[in-house]
C-alpha angles and dihedrals in degrees: 000000000000121000114259136206093258092049093058094041093052092046090060092043090054091052089054092045090241128144112276122235124246128209089260097047097040098087094049098043115147137181118008092355092057090046092053089053088054091048092053091050093048091050092046093051091046090065091061090049096047094047117006095176101063111141095243089060093059114130095228147327115313112255093028121101117227098172096087091236099095129065092233119121108159133055118275097008081141136020107308089215091066094077141262099267129051133188126189118225129222124221110262096014118113106176128061133176112248089220110025093194094055119105100170139021094263088064096048125103116277091229141352126206102232092183093064107056112138131191123207143151092215107124095017114130114260093006116130137177133326087058127194108249121166144138117252114226116223118238130178121248088242094057092046092051092047099046111019115020097078094047094045100043124061085199140341093287093077093244102159138137091243132200143198107320120237102167133059119207128200116220117234092252092047092231098107140033129216133208128220123234098029107257113264092201142355117311132165116238116201127193141155118257132182128206126237120254106241130205118274114240115160126056092245097046106132120226116232091225115100114249093251090062101041089100086074088065092044092052093052092044088051088054092055090045094054090047088056090049090051094241104136095175093055089043090053092050090050092050091050089050090050094050092048094049094042092051090049091050092048091047092050095047105033111020110049111135139150114281098201126098118228123207109211097176116125113253116218122202 
């Protein structure tokens, strides 16, 4: 069973020897109980700020489109290394919203892996082998404007012949991505996206963090609590505990790699 808002709040209250909240009293909490709820929320949101690309924040299963653009409905209908979001291009159109359903920043993705954009014709209607399959190299909007825009655009209205894209461009407001050259036909662009952590409201709101890592939230909430109680030494201990546990979580989830050294030199006898 996933850890809930009330679980974390009551854990901190027990540590402080304060009265725990019940399901009935949770919405109307006041005083120290209300403050602990705020501390838990601050700590929870901090995780998304400190590392927005943690695996449990992924938007969906790799190899399954969640954008609504692709005709993919079950896991691994395509290569899971492509990404977890796909968007189909249109001939002559350069710019595409990262999240087509978003209308304001609070609805955008929490993070996007710009180093893992992938272009393919796999899954495009009427496309057959050999398929186009290639990585898209990231370029800044400044470099694109300096070195490509004039040659690719006949004017500012993006009227160009187009071609097979090889670069992905991030818009200044980070809400859209562009392709260079302008696509000459339909392609499918895959990438990895991560959702935003949102504020906990109801007593049974589940945290996205796996149970084995919820102590990271508790440690940071404890830090905010001791700050409120004007106990800098205890706050410092709590912050050190948070940093240690957060670094361990990030190492376990993001940094596993082989530890051996391989010698690929040719040996002559």
